[in-house]
C-alpha positions in Angstrom: -68.5 -8.7 9.4 -69.1 -9.9 12.9 -67.3 -8.1 15.9 -65.9 -11.4 17.0 -64.2 -12.0 13.6 -62.8 -8.4 13.6 -61.3 -8.9 17.1 -59.7 -12.2 16.5 -58.4 -11.4 13.0 -57.0 -8.1 14.3 -55.1 -9.9 16.9 -53.8 -12.4 14.4 -52.6 -9.8 11.9 -51.1 -7.6 14.7 -49.2 -10.6 16.1 -48.0 -11.5 12.6 -46.7 -7.9 11.9 -44.9 -7.7 15.2 -43.4 -11.2 14.9 -42.3 -10.5 11.3 -40.7 -7.1 12.3 -38.9 -8.7 15.3 -37.6 -11.5 13.2 -36.3 -9.1 10.5 -34.7 -6.9 13.2 -32.9 -9.8 14.7 -31.8 -11.1 11.3 -30.1 -7.8 10.4 -28.7 -6.9 13.9 -25.0 -6.3 13.9 -22.4 -5.3 16.5 -20.8 -2.1 15.2 -17.0 -2.4 15.1 -14.7 0.4 16.3 -14.3 3.3 13.8 -10.7 4.1 12.7 -10.5 7.9 12.2 -7.7 9.9 10.5 -6.6 13.3 11.6 -7.5 16.1 9.2 -4.5 17.3 7.2 -2.1 14.6 8.6 -0.1 12.5 6.2 -0.7 8.8 7.1 0.0 5.3 5.7 -2.3 2.5 6.7 -2.6 -1.2 5.8 -5.8 -3.3 5.9 -8.2 -5.6 4.2 -11.1 -4.2 2.1 -14.3 -5.4 3.7 -16.7 -3.4 1.4 -16.9 -0.9 -1.4 -19.4 1.7 -2.3 -18.4 3.6 -5.5 -15.1 5.4 -4.7 -15.4 4.8 -0.9 -13.6 1.8 0.6 -14.2 0.3 4.1 -11.0 -1.4 5.4 -10.3 -3.5 8.4 -7.0 -2.4 10.0 -4.6 -4.5 12.1 -6.4 -3.3 15.4 -9.7 -4.7 14.0 -11.2 -1.2 13.6 -12.9 -0.1 10.4 -11.6 3.0 8.5 -12.9 4.8 5.4 -10.6 5.4 2.4 -11.8 7.8 -0.3 -10.6 7.4 -3.9 -10.2 10.5 -6.2 -9.4 11.1 -9.8 -5.8 11.6 -8.9 -5.4 8.5 -6.7 -2.6 6.2 -8.0 -3.6 2.5 -7.8 -0.5 0.3 -8.3 0.4 -3.4 -8.2 3.6 -4.0 -6.4 5.9 -6.4 -8.2 9.4 -7.7 -7.5 12.6 -5.5 -7.5 10.5 -2.4 -6.5 8.6 -2.3 -9.8 5.0 -1.0 -9.8 2.3 -1.5 -12.4 -0.7 1.0 -12.7 -4.0 -0.7 -12.1 -7.7 0.2 -12.6 -9.9 1.0 -9.6 -12.0 -2.1 -10.5 -9.2 -4.2 -9.0 -10.0 -3.0 -5.5 -12.3 -5.9 -4.5 -13.4 -7.0 -1.0 -10.8 -9.3 0.6 -7.9 -7.4 -1.0 -5.0 -6.5 1.4 -3.9 -2.9 0.5 -1.6 -0.2 1.7 -3.2 3.3 1.4 -1.3 6.6 1.7 -2.8 10.0 1.9 -4.2 12.7 4.2 -7.1 12.7 6.6 -10.1 15.0 6.0 -12.6 16.8 8.2 -14.8 13.6 8.3 -12.1 11.4 9.7 -11.6 9.7 6.4 -8.4 9.1 4.5 -8.2 10.8 1.1 -5.9 8.4 -0.8 -3.0 9.7 -2.9 -1.7 6.2 -3.5 -3.1 2.6 -3.0 -0.8 -0.4 -3.5 -1.2 -4.2 -3.2 0.7 -7.3 -4.3 -0.2 -10.1 -6.8 -0.9 -12.7 -4.2 -3.4 -10.5 -2.4 -5.1 -9.7 -5.7 -5.5 -13.4 -6.6 -6.9 -14.2 -3.2 -9.4 -11.3 -3.3 -10.6 -12.4 -6.8 -11.2 -15.9 -5.5 -13.2 -14.5 -2.5 -15.2 -12.2 -4.9 -16.3 -15.2 -7.0 -17.6 -16.8 -3.9 -19.2 -13.7 -2.3 -21.2 -12.8 -5.5 -23.4 -15.9 -5.4 -24.1 -15.5 -1.7 -25.1 -11.8 -2.2 -27.4 -12.9 -5.0 -29.0 -15.4 -2.7 -29.4 -12.7 -0.1 -31.3 -10.6 -2.6 -33.5 -13.6 -3.6 -34.4 -14.2 0.1 -35.2 -10.6 0.6 -37.5 -10.6 -2.4 -39.2 -13.7 -1.0 -39.8 -11.9 2.3 -41.4 -9.0 0.4 -43.6 -11.4 -1.5 -44.8 -13.0 1.7 -45.6 -9.6 3.2 -47.7 -8.8 0.1 -49.5 -12.0 0.5 -50.3 -11.0 4.1 -51.8 -7.8 2.8 -54.0 -9.7 0.3 -55.3 -11.8 3.2 -56.3 -8.7 5.1 -58.2 -7.2 2.1 -60.2 -10.5 1.8 -61.3 -10.6 5.4 -64.7 -9.1 4.6 -65.4 -12.0 2.2 -64.2 -14.7 4.6 -66.6 -14.4 7.5 -67.6 -18.1 7.3 -64.0 -19.2 6.7 -62.2 -17.9 9.9 -60.5 -21.2 10.6 -59.1 -21.5 7.1 -57.8 -17.9 7.2 -56.1 -18.5 10.5 -54.3 -21.5 9.1 -53.1 -19.5 6.1 -51.8 -16.7 8.3 -49.9 -19.3 10.4 -48.3 -20.7 7.2 -47.3 -17.3 6.0 -45.6 -16.5 9.4 -43.6 -19.8 9.2 -42.4 -19.1 5.7 -41.4 -15.5 6.6 -39.4 -16.7 9.6 -37.7 -19.3 7.4 -36.8 -16.7 4.8 -35.4 -14.3 7.5 -33.4 -17.1 9.0 -31.9 -17.8 5.6 -30.9 -14.2 5.2 -29.3 -14.3 8.6 -27.3 -17.4 7.7 -26.0 -15.9 4.4 -24.9 -12.7 6.2 -23.0 -14.6 8.8 -21.2 -16.6 6.2 -20.2 -13.5 4.2 -18.9 -11.8 7.4 -16.6 -14.8 8.0 -15.0 -14.7 4.5 -11.9 -13.0 6.0 -11.6 -15.5 8.9 -9.0 -18.3 8.5 -8.5 -21.2 11.0 -5.4 -23.3 11.3 -6.0 -26.9 10.5 -2.5 -28.4 10.2 1.2 -27.7 9.8 4.7 -29.1 9.9 8.3 -28.0 10.3 11.3 -29.0 8.1 14.9 -28.5 9.1 18.1 -27.7 7.2 21.8 -28.4 7.5 24.1 -25.6 8.5 24.5 -22.9 5.8 22.2 -24.8 3.4 18.9 -24.2 1.8 18.7 -27.7 0.2 15.8 -29.9 1.2 16.8 -33.2 2.9 14.9 -36.5 2.1 13.2 -36.2 5.4 12.1 -32.7 4.7 10.6 -33.7 1.3 8.7 -36.5 3.0 7.2 -34.1 5.5 6.2 -31.7 2.6 4.6 -34.5 0.7 2.5 -35.3 3.7 1.4 -31.8 4.4 0.6 -31.3 0.7 -1.7 -34.3 0.8 -3.4 -33.0 4.0 -3.9 -29.5 2.4 -5.5 -31.0 -0.8 -8.1 -32.8 1.4 -9.3 -29.3 2.6 -11.7 -26.8 1.0 -10.7 -23.1 0.6 -7.2 -23.6 2.0 -4.1 -21.5 1.9 -0.5 -22.4 2.9 1.8 -20.1 4.9 5.5 -20.6 4.6 8.0 -18.9 7.1 11.8 -19.5 6.9 14.3 -19.0 9.7 18.1 -19.3 10.4 20.2 -19.7 13.6 22.1 -16.7 14.9 25.5 -18.0 13.7 27.2 -15.6 11.3 26.2 -12.2 9.9 22.7 -11.0 10.1 22.3 -10.2 6.4 23.6 -13.6 5.4 21.1 -15.3 7.8 18.3 -13.2 6.4 19.1 -14.3 2.8 19.4 -17.9 3.9 16.0 -17.8 5.6 14.5 -16.5 2.4 16.1 -19.1 0.3 14.9 -21.9 2.6 11.3 -20.5 2.4 11.5 -20.3 -1.4 12.9 -23.9 -1.6 9.8 -25.2 0.2 7.4 -23.2 -2.0 9.1 -24.4 -5.2 8.9 -28.1 -4.0 5.2 -27.8 -3.1 4.4 -26.2 -6.4 6.5 -28.4 -8.7 6.5 -31.8 -6.9 3.3 -31.8 -5.0 1.2 -29.8 -7.5 0.0 -27.2 -5.0 -1.6 -24.3 -7.1 0.3 -21.0 -6.9 -2.9 -19.2 -5.7 -3.0 -21.5 -2.6 0.4 -20.4 -1.4 0.9 -17.1 0.4 4.1 -15.1 -0.4 6.9 -17.0 1.4 8.6 -15.0 4.2 12.2 -15.1 5.3 12.3 -14.0 8.9 16.0 -14.3 9.6 16.8 -15.1 13.2 13.5 -14.0 14.7 11.2 -16.4 16.6 14.1 -18.5 17.9 13.4 -21.8 19.6 15.6 -22.7 22.6 18.6 -20.9 23.9 21.0 -21.4 20.9 23.7 -22.4 23.4 24.1 -25.9 22.0 24.4 -27.3 18.4 21.1 -29.1 19.0 19.3 -25.8 19.8 20.8 -24.0 16.8 19.8 -26.9 14.6 16.2 -26.4 15.7 16.3 -22.8 14.4 17.5 -23.8 10.9 13.9 -24.4 9.8 10.8 -23.6 7.7 7.4 -23.6 9.4 4.5 -24.7 7.0 1.0 -23.9 8.2 -2.4 -24.7 6.6 -5.4 -22.4 7.1 -8.9 -22.7 5.7 -11.5 -19.9 5.0 -14.3 -20.3 7.5 -16.9 -18.4 5.4 -16.4 -20.4 2.2 -16.2 -23.8 4.1 -19.4 -23.0 6.0 -21.2 -22.1 2.7 -20.2 -25.2 0.9 -21.0 -27.5 3.9 -24.3 -25.8 4.7 -23.2 -25.4 8.3 -22.6 -22.4 10.6 -19.0 -21.1 10.7 -16.8 -21.4 13.7 -16.9 -18.5 16.1 -13.7 -16.2 15.8 -11.4 -15.7 18.8 -9.5 -19.0 18.8 -5.6 -18.8 18.9 -5.7 -20.8 15.7 -7.8 -18.3 13.8 -6.7 -15.2 11.9 -8.6 -12.3 10.4 
């Protein structure tokens, strides 16, 4: 082997190794979120979304966007919250990424929450199962791309072992190395894109909405309200990975408990109409919320102002991670007022 070939080939392979390592480092780089710690021995109740699971250890994103650890034990009660205060025991296999849970227990010396009880509702369970069916193929694709990267690295090693036999083929060897580097960069970019889509599976962006109004003391839908709901249902069905949020309200006239009940009936009337008349799947509708006289619009000093608060707000959100995966495009960056996590 000539000294010239050794020098040039050494530079080629060194450059390839450094470039490959840098590309892999950039592909897997992540900004670490704030850690949510729990005081040892203190009873605590926390709500959040499961972002990952490793055996009996759950990572959950809480309302302040920090990540906390919840440990499951043999005595942890896992329950599905149903109507009228009923609870159904569930298996730990139901705790999937994307599930909104409420965990209760005590902190340990590691700052983790040792769960005595974990509860969730049917709507959250259906949503998490839908997310799980979409995450699994993406994770499989990630593993495939990682395997391809390993194969390309092995191929680079084979080229190095053949250098002694390729003294008269230096140009051909250089072309092969360049091709390997290009394929490795493409594979690492594919891994990065998949990871970005998976991280956006709990990001929803508002894409539309409407408001329907009700007569005083009534939860019956008017013809105008039905027309608006038909339009918003059509708009939702044109979207991918959408969910519909329904929030009912009442004006401050009368007793607070009556207004609370009235706001709930109005929200339920909208949900029933969307499901039965507009064929919106149950899994696409979040649990309707009756918010009473909160979030008032106007001063409520005039009949017109009070009429504006006898309403139900209907909002459409789409899942950015799923939409980006199906379209083959990068998801929108979080932080917009119309995005939720």
